[in-house]
SEBA-785943 format. One record per atom (N, C-alpha, C): z, y, x; residue in one letter. Coordinates in steps of 0.05 Angstrom, whole numbers, plus 5000, padded with zeros to 4 digits. Layout:
ZYXA ...
! end
This chain:
554840023630M 552240013642M 551639733653M 549539603642N 548939333649N 547639313677N 547739073688S 546339013713S 543339003709S 541939173724I 538939173722I 537838923737I 539138853759S 538238623775S 538838363762S 540838353745G 541738103734G 543237933754G 544238063776K 545437913797K 548238013805K 548738273800V 551338383808V 552638493783V 554738353774F 555938423748F 558638563752F 558338833756I 560739003757I 560239223737I 562239393733D 561939633716D 560339843732D 557739843728W 556040023744W 556540313737W 557340373713G 557940653706G 560440743721G 562440573723E 564840643738E 564240673768E 562540493778F 561740493806F 560240763812F 558440843794A 556941093798A 558941333799A 560941323782G 562941533781G 564441563807G 564941333821R 566341343846R 564741463869R 562141473864L 560341593885L 560241893884L 561242023863A 561142313860A 562342443885A 561042663894P 558842813882P 556042733890P 555642493901V 553042403910V 551142373886V 548742463888E 546742433868E 546142133864E 546042043839V 545341773833V 543041753813V 541641543814I 539441483795I 540141233781I 540341253754E 541241023737E 539040923719E 537041083713E 534841013695E 533440763705E 533440543690P 532340293699P 529540303710P 527740463697A 525040473707A 524940603735A 526640803740L 526640933766L 527940753787L 530040613779V 531340423798V 529340213806V 527840103787K 525939893793K 523640003811K 522840243807K 520740363824K 521740373853K 524240453856R 525340473883R 526240203895R 525739993880S 526339723890S 523939603903S 521739753904R 519239643915R 518439773941R 517039633958D 515639753980D 512739643979D 511439624002F 508639534002F 508339234005F 510339083996F 510238793997F 507838683982F 506738833963W 504538743947W 501938713963W 501838803988Y 499638734006Y 499338434008Y 501538294005S 501537994007S 501837873979S 499937713970P 500237583944P 502637393943P 503237283966I 505537103968I 508137253964I 508437483978L 510837643975L 510937773948L 508637853937N 508537973911N 509737793890N 508937533891E 510037343872E 513037303876E 513837303901K 516637243907K 518537483900K 517537733904L 519337963903L 518938143879L 516838103864K 516238293842K 518438313821K 520138113820G 522338113800G 525038183812G 525038283837C 527538353850C 528138653848C 530338723837F 531039003832F 533939053841F 534439313847G 537139403851G 538439473824G 540939563826D 542439633802D 542939933800D 542940073822L 543540353823L 542340473849L 541440723848V 540440853871V 542341093877V 543241113902A 544741353911A 542941513930A 543141773928V 541441953944V 543142143959V 544442063981P 546242243996P 544642454011P 545842694014K 544542914028K 545842974055K 548142854060T 549542904086T 550642634096T 551442634121V 552642394132V 555242334118V 556642544109E 559142514095E 558642374068E 556642454054E 555942324029E 555042034034E 553541994055L 552641714061L 555041544068L 556941654082T 559441504089T 560941424064T 561041604044L 562341534019L 560941304005L 558241314004C 556741093992C 557340824004C 557440824031V 557940574046V 560740474040V 562740664039K 565540584034K 565840464006K 564640593987V 564940503959V 563640233956V 561340193968A 560039933967A 561639713980A 562839784003H 564539594018H 566839514000H 568239703989D 570639643973D 569939473949D 567539513937A 566839353913A 565339103921A 564839063947E 563338833957E 560538813943E 559239033943V 556539063930V 554439043952V 552338883949P 550138873968P 548839153971P 547939213995V 546739474001V 544039444015V 542139604006V 539539624020V 539039914025V 538239984050L 537440254056L 534440294052L 533740524042R 530840574036R 530140844046R 527840854061G 526741114069G 524341184051G 521941174063G 519541234047G 518440984032G 519640754038G 518640514024G 515940424033G 515240464059T 512640394069T 512540124083T 514739974083G 514839714096G 512939524081G 511939324095N 509939134084N 511138864077N 513638814084Y 514838544082Y 517138534062Y 517538744046G 519838754029G 522438814043G 522238964066Q 524639024081Q 526739184064Q 525739354046S 527539524030S 527839424001S 526939173996V 527239063969V 530038943967V 531639013946P 534338913942P 534238633930P 533738433946V 533438153937V 535938063922V 538238153931E 540838063919E 541938273899E 540238463891G 541138673873G 542938873888G 544539023873G 546439203885G 545539483888G 546539613909L 546139903913L 543839953932L 542040133924I 539840233941I 540740513950I 540840553976I 541440813987I 538840933997I 537941143984E 535441273992E 536141514010E 534941514034T 535741704055T 534041954056T 532041984038T 530042194041T 531142474038T 533542504028S 534742774026S 536342844051S 536642654069M 537842704096M 535442734115M 534242964114N 531642994126N 531343224146N 533543304158R 533443534177R 532543444205R 530843614217V 530343594246V 532643734259V 534143594276L 536643704286L 536443844313L 534743734330D 534543844357D 531843774370D 530743954384I 528343904400I 528744014428I 528143854448G 528243944475G 525843834490G 525743874515E 523443774530E 523543474531E 521543344519G 521343054519G 522942904498G 524143044479F 525542894458F 525743064432F 526242914410V 526743034384V 528842864370V 530842994358S 532942864343S 532642944314S 532942744296A 532742804267A 534442614251A 535142704227E 536642534209E 534742304200E 535942084191A 534441844186A 532241874165A 532642064146G 530742094125G 528542294130G 528442404154A 526342604160A 523642464161A 521642594149L 518942484149L 517642514176L 516142324185M 514842334211M 512942564213M 511542634191T 509642854192T 511143124196T 513543144184D 515143394187D 516243414216D 516943194227I 517843194255I 515643274274I 513243164269N 510943244285N 510343534282N 510643634257G 510143924253G 512144094268G 514644014268A 516744174283A 516244164313A 515343934323L 514743914351L 512344084359L 510344104342K 507944254348K 508544534357K 510544664345A 511244934352A 512344954381A 513144734392T 514244734419T 512144624440T 509744574430G 507644464448G 507944174453G 509344034435Q 509743744438Q 508943594413Q 508843334415E 508343154392E 509842894396E 510042734375M 511442484378M 509842294395M 511242134411A 509841944428A 508241744412A 509241674388M 507741494370M 508741544342M 507141474322F 507841504294F 506141304278F 507141224255P 505641034238P 503341174223P 501441024214S 499141144199S 500141254172S 502541164164T 503741254138T 505541494143T 505041664163Q 506941874171Q 507542064149Q 505842104129D 506342294108D 508642224090D 509241954089I 511441874071I 513541704086I 512941624111A 514741454126A 516941624139A 519441524139T 521641654151T 522241554179T 523541714195I 524141634222I 526041394223I 528041394204G 529841164203G 528540904196G 526740924176G 525240684168G 523440584190G 522140764205F 520340684227F 521940534248F 524340644255V 525940514276V 527140254266V 527840234240A 529039994230A 526939764226A 524439844219G 522539634212G 519939644227G 519339854242G 516839884256G 516939794285G 514539794297S 514439704325S 512339854341S 510039904330V 507940054344V 506640254324V 504840424335G 503540614318G 501440764333G 500540984321I 498541154335I 500041284359I 498941234382G 500241324407G 501241084424G 501440844412S 502440614428S 500540524449S 497940604447L 496140544469L 496740704494L 497840944489A 498641114512A 501441074522A 503341014503T 506141014510T 507540754506T 506140554496G 507340294492G 508740264465G 509940034460A 511439984436A 513940154434A 514940174410L 517340334405L 519740234422L 519839964426R 522139844440R 522039884470R 519839984481E 519640004510E 521340234521E 522340214545P 524240404556P 523240694554P 525040874544G 524441154542G 523241244516G 522241064500N 521041144474N 523141194452N 525041024452L 527241044432L 529841114448L 530641364446I 532741464464I 535541414453I 535941454427E 538641424416E 538541364386E 540341204377I 540641144348I 543641174342I 544141304320K 546841314309K 546841154283K 548940984279A 549040814256A 551940784246A 552240774220L 554940734208L 555440444205L 558040364208S 558940104201S 559540094171S 559539844160V 560239814132V 563039684132V 565039864131E 567839774132E 569439954113E 572039884111E 573740054093E 573740344102E 573740384128Q 573340654139Q 570840644157Q 568540704146P 566040684162P 566140864187P 565140764209R 565140904234R 562240934244R 561741164256E 559041214267E 559041114296E 557140934302H 556740824329H 554240944341H 554340994367V 552141114381V 550940914401V 548340864399F 546940684416F 544940834433F 545140804460R 543440954478R 542140764498R 539940844509G 538540684530G 537840414519G 538340204534E 537639934526E 539239844501E 541539964496D 543139894473D 541739944446D 539740124446V 538440174421V 537139914409V 536439724427L 535239484418L 537139304402L 539639374402K 541639224386K 541239274356K 539939504349V 539539564321V 536639624314V 534939674334H 532139724329H 530739474319H 529039504299H 527439294286H 529239064275H 531539144265A 533338944252A 533138954222A 531239114212W 530739144183W 533239244167W 534939404180G 537239504167G 539339294161G 539339074177L 541338864173L 544038924184L 544039094205N 546539104221N 547639384227N 547039564209G 548039834212G 546540024195G 547840244186V 546540444169V 545740674187V 543140684193I 542140884212I 542441164200I 543741344215T 544141624205T 542341824221T 541841764246E 540441964263E 538941814285E 536641924293V 534941794313V 533942014333V 533941944358T 532642114378T 530341954391T 527942064389L 525541934399L 524342104421L 522641974437R 521142104458R 519042294446R 518742524458A 516542704452A 514842744477A 512242794473V 510442834496V 508943094492V 507743194513A 506243444512A 503843414493A 503443604476S 501143604458S 498543614474S 496543484463R 493843494475R 491843564453R 489543664461D 487443734442D 485943474435D 487043324416W 485943064409W 483343094392W 481342944399I 478842934384I 478642654371I 478142654345A 477742394331A 474842314334A 474342084345C 471641994351C 471041734335C 468541724326M 467641484312M 464841404322M 464641164332A 462041054341A 461340804326A 458740754323T 457840524308T 456240334327T 456340074320Y 454939874335Y 453539674317Y 451639534328D 450039344312D 451439074309D 453439024325N 454938774322N 457838814331N 459538634322Y 462438664327Y 463038624356Y 461738434369R 462338394397R 461938644414R 459738784409S 459239024425S 461339244419S 462039264394A 464139464387A 466739394400A 467439134400Y 469939054413Y 469939094443Y 467739024456V 467439064485V 467739364491V 466539534475A 466839824480A 469739914476A 471039794455G 473739874450G 475639794473G 475239554483Y 476939474506Y 476339644530Y 473839714535A 473039874558A 474340154555A 474240274531A 475440534527A 478440524530A 479740314520A 482640284521A 483640254550A 482040124567S 482840054594S 481640234616S 479840424608A 478540584628A 480440784642A 480340804668A 482040994682A 481141274677A 478641314669S 477541584666S 477941704638S 479141544620I 479541624592I 482441584585I 483641764570S 486441734562S 486841734532S 485941524519P 486141514489P 488941454480P 489641544456K 492241464445K 491841264422K 489341214414M 488741014394M 485840914398M 485440654397V 482840534397V 482840304377V 481040324357S 480940124336S 478040024333S 477639774326V 475039654321V 475139524294V 473239594277V 473339514249V 470639384241V 470739154229D 468439004219D 466839174199D 464139164201A 462439324184A 462939274155A 463739034147R 464138974119R 466639124109R 468639164126I 470939324119I 470239614116I 468539714135V 467739994134V 466440064108V 465139874095D 463839924069D 465940004048D 468439954053Y 470640024035Y 471840294041Y 470540454059F 471540714066F 469640924053F 469940984027P 468041164014P 467941444025P 470141534037R 470041814047R 468641834074R 467641614084L 465941624108L 463041594101L 462441544076K 459641514067K 458141774074K 455741744085G 454141974092G 454742084119G 456941994132H 457742094158H 457041894180H 456741634173L 456241424192L 453941254183L 452541134202R 450440944195R 451640714179R 450340624158Q 451440414141Q 451040144154Q 452839954147G 452539684156G 453039644185G 454439824198R 455039804227R 458039764231R 458639614253D 461439584261D 462439844274D 465039894270L 466140164277L 468040154300L 467740344318L 469740404339L 470840674332L 473540684328A 474840934321A 477040984342A 477241234351C 479241284372C 479941584372C 482141644386Y 482941914392Y 482941944422Y 481542144432V 481542194461V 481842494465V 482942584488P 483142874494P 480342994495P 480243254488A 477643384487A 476143364513A 477543364536E 476243354561E 475043084568E 475742874552D 474742604556D 472442534538D 471642704520V 469542634500V 466942564514V 466042714533D 463542664546D 463542394561D 465842324573T 466142064586T 466041844565T 467341884543L 467241684522L 464441654511L 462941874508R 460241864498R 458441684516R 458741724542R 457241564561R 457941264559R 460541214556L 461440934554L 460240804528L 460340954506V 459340854481V 456340774483V 454840954496V 451940904499V 451540664518V 453040644539E 452740424558E 453240154545E 455040154525K 455739904511K 453939864486K 451840024483G 449939974461G 450540104435G 452340314435G 453040434410G 452140724408G 452840854385L 452241124380L 454741274372L 455541484387L 457841644380L 456941844358L 457841794334E 456841954311E 458542184303E 461142154307L 463042364299L 464942434322L 465242684328T 467342784346T 468543024332T 470942984322L 472143174304L 474843294314L 474943554316S 477543684318S 478743684290S 481343754288D 482543764261D 481043964243D 480144184254E 478644384238E 475944264229E 474644124247D 472043994239D 472543784217D 474543634220R 475143424201R 475743534174R 477443734173E 478043864147E 475643984134E 473944114150A 471444234139A 469544024128A 469543784140A 467843574131A 469043414108A 471543464102G 472843314080G 473443034087G 473942984113I 474542714122I 477542684128I 478842474119P 481742434125P 482142404155P 484742404163H 485342334190H 484142064197H 483042044221V 481741794228V 483741554229V 486241614234F 488241394234F 488641274206F 487641414186E 487841304159E 485741084154E 484141024174F 482240794173F 483040584193F 485440604203C 486340424225C 489140314218C 490140134236F 492639994231F 492639884202F 494839894188N 494839774162N 493739954140N 493040204148H 491540364128H 488740234123H 487740084142T 485239944137T 485539754113T 487739604113T 488239424091T 488539584065T 489939804065L 490339964041L 487640064030L 485840144048Q 483240244038Q 481740034023Q 481939784032V 480639564017V 482039503991V 484639493992L 486239433968L 485939633946L 485239883953K 484740083933K 482440003914K 480539843925S 478239753910S 478439473899S 479939303914D 479939023906D 482638903914D 484338833894R 486938723899R 486938433907R 484538303908S 484438023917S 484538003947S 484438223961A 484638213991A 487538204000A 487938094023T 490538114037T 489938134067T 491838074084Y 491538114112Y 493337914127Y 493137924154Q 494937774171Q 495337934196Q 497237854213Q 497837994238Q 497537784260Q 495837834280V 495137634299V 495137744327V 496437624345G 496437704373G 494037574388G 492737744404V 490337654419V 491237564447V 490737314455P 491837224481P 490637364505P 488037424505D 486737554527D 484837774516D 485738024515P 484138234502P 481538284516P 481238194540S 478738244555S 476538044548S 477237824534D 475437604530D 473937634503D 471737774503A 470237824479A 468837564469A 468137384488D 466737144480D 468636964464D 471236954471A 473136794456A 473336904427A 473137164425L 473237284398L 470837204382L 468437194394V 465937114380V 466236834370V 467236654387G 467636374378G 469636354355G 471736504357L 473736504335L 472536604309L 471036824310R 469936934286R 468036734272R 466536574288Q 464736374277Q 466336164262Q 468636094272D 470235874260D 471935974236D 472436234235L 474236334214L 472936324186L 470436374185G 469036374159G 468636654148G 467136664126D 466336924115D 468537064099D 470836924095D 473037054080D 475037184098D 474437204124V 476237334143V 474537544159V 475337794156W 473838014169W 475738144189W 475038124215T 476938204236T 477038514239T 479238594250H 479838884254H 481938894277H 481239014299H 483039004323H 484039284330H 486539284338E 487839524349E 488739464378E 488139644395F 488939624423F 491539774427F 493439654440I 495939784446I 496739714475I 498839834485R 499839774512R 502639654510R 502939424522L 505539284522L 506239224551L 508539314560G 509339264587G 507339374608G 506039594600G 504139724618G 501339604617G 500939384603K 498339244602K 497039284575K 494339284575I 492839304550I 493139044534I 493839064509S 494038844491S 492438904466S 491938704450A 490438744425A 491738584403A 491738694379I 492538554355I 490338564334I 490138344320D 488138324298D 489538354272D 488638534255L 489638574228L 487338514209L 486538264206P 484138204191P 484538244161P 482338314147I 482238294118I 481638004112I 483337884094I 482937614085I 482637614055I 480437484046W 480037464017W 481537224007W 483737283993Y 485737083987Y 484736893964Y 484836633970S 484136433950S 486336233946S 488636283959G 490936103957G 492336053983G 494835963981K 496335924005K 495135704023K 493935504011E 492835294027E 490635394046E 488935574035R 486835684052R 488035874073R 490036034065L 491336204085L 492536044107L 493835824101D 494935654122D 492735544140D 490435484129A 488235384145A 487135594164A 487035844154I 486236074171I 488136104194I 490736094188N 492736124209N 492335904230N 491835654221K 491435434240K 488935474257K 486835594245T 484435644261T 485035844283T 486436054276Y 487236244297Y 488836104319Y 490835954311E 492535814331E 491035614348E 489035484336A 487435294351A 485835424373A 485235684369H 483835844390H 485735984409H 488335934406G 490336044425G 491436314416G 490836404392F 491836654381F 494636604368F 496236814366V 498936794357V 499236924330V 500336784310I 500736894283I 503437024282I 503537284274Y 506037424267Y 505937454237Y 507037264223D 506537234194D 507237484178D 505237584163A 505637814146A 506437744118A 506937484113H 507337384086H 510137264083H 512037364099T 514837284097T 516637534096T 518837514081N 520737734081N 523337664096N 523037474115E 525337404132E 524537494161E 526337644173V 525637774198V 525037574220V 526337334219E 525837134240E 523037004238E 521837014214R 519336864210R 516837044213R 517337304219G 515137484223G 514737534253G 515037794260G 514437874287G 516337754308G 518837704300L 520837614320L 520337314327L 519537154308H 519036874311H 521636714314H 523736834326N 526236694330N 528536874321N 530836754316A 533236914309A 534037084333A 534737334327D 535737524347D 538737524343D 540137364360Y 543037344356Y 544537584366Y 543237754382T 544438014389T 544638184364T 542338194349H 542338344323H 544538234305H 544737964303L 546637854284L 549537884293L 550037884319A 552737934329A 553538224321A 551738404324W 552438684316W 552638704286W 551238544271K 551538544242K 554438454235K 555338244249K 558138154244K 560138364251K 559538514273H 561338724282H 561338964264H 558939054255L 558739304239L 558739244209L 558139004201D 557938934173D 559338664168D 561938654172P 563338394171P 563138244145P 562838394123K 562538254097K 559638164091K 557838244108G 555038154104G 553638284080G 554138544076L 553038674052L 550338804057L 549538844082L 547038984088L 544638804089L 543038794069N 540338674069N 540438384080N 542538244074S 542937984087S 540937774078S 539637804055A 537637614046A 535137604064A 534837814081K 532437824098K 532737674124K 535037534128S 535437384152S 536237094145S 534536904152A 535136624147A 537436534165A 537536644190A 539536554209A 542336654202A 542536884189W 545137004183W 546836804168W 545736664149H 547336484132H 548236244147H 547136194171Q 547935974188Q 550236054207Q 550536314211V 552436404232V 554536594221V 554436664195K 556236874185K 559136804186K 559736544188H 562536454190H 563636484218H 561936544238L 562836564265L 563736854271L 565136884293S 565837154302S 563437284316S 563637544320A 561437694333A 561037584361A 563137524375N 562837414403N 561637144403N 562336984383E 561136714382E 558136724376E 557336914359I 554436954353I 553037054377I 554237254391K 553037364415K 552537154436K 554336964438A 554036754458A 551636574453A 550536584429M 548236424422M 545636554431M 545836814439A 543436954447A 542336834473A 539636814474V 538336714498V 537936944517V 538836924541T 538537144560T 536537084581T 
! end
């Protein structure tokens, strides 16, 4: 059996035999399909990663089978990439160095539910976890807009915020991520348990430093959430209303999004339900807060057009409102036009709508803003996930510089190295644990520029480089 990646030249047939009784996928077309995630949102990453493939896919169903996969890969010194639902946007689960793809979606049991928590295997779908919680009167504190195909392990390894982060903060904030269990990649793989602050040693490390087997997340009491959509005649007014709703003491939203009218035109399933050509405010609020939200919307010059329970939404044939928010907004546009891309931008002062107006004037007509309000450290924050009509890297760089000149922060969506995206700097705590749990450097090592500079050091030496 030949190398599909053209990078790892071993007897892949013999290697697959050593994985028995674990299910394996050897058909090249299927291996290539599982070598992709949503990196194609970025034309830069698409060009860089479209030719990167694994050589074999293993589909373990138990921790014991997963342990066997890890041991066999270690013994053969084969690169390993873990894959959940493949919803990452930066090529997190793309096997850049070839090798073994371990797909976790068959390890999908919800293991335990108690007051304020849920434990599940790494491959459990977020929507299934939310479904299991519903029977207990609870729901996940946050979840990604891709919950139908995203796994809990993938969310913890590569995600940071989601629907609910306006109410409960980012995933990394105390109490949201309770426990992570992860296997080491050694001759005899061991399961390590991270609790409390220690979860940050493996959270958002892109699967670099441990094979996540099980996650325990915060659960919160279910509420009667109403999906609300209001329209405005200009973006500034919609943004001002969004910030007011996100920060109001009298309203308890779990999501508030503001979307440029030109983007809304790419939402065909909202046609006939909203006034055309208007900027959109979309949010989830408890049923008891709808009247307060309605008054706020009117005070800020808007019209609250839709207030939907799940039953109302289904009857109207409208998707979940969160499918028009976060990076689902980008997906809705890309369904119609693949020349679009996006960026991730931190807003320095979410209360300053005038600064946003000045920025929008300088950005140009090829950048359409879209803001999400979240809570970080107890304070309201905002991120911009604009639609950008891509005309080349030079123009994208100029757009980034325009944002930065206005004091906004770029979290680059067009890199597949963890240090160059949201982290901005090397996380030496992550890398110290990589050396400890993955001494041969087999786990997704191509996704860290810093790893290749420190891999010759001991775990303690790398840890000493961490800024405290």
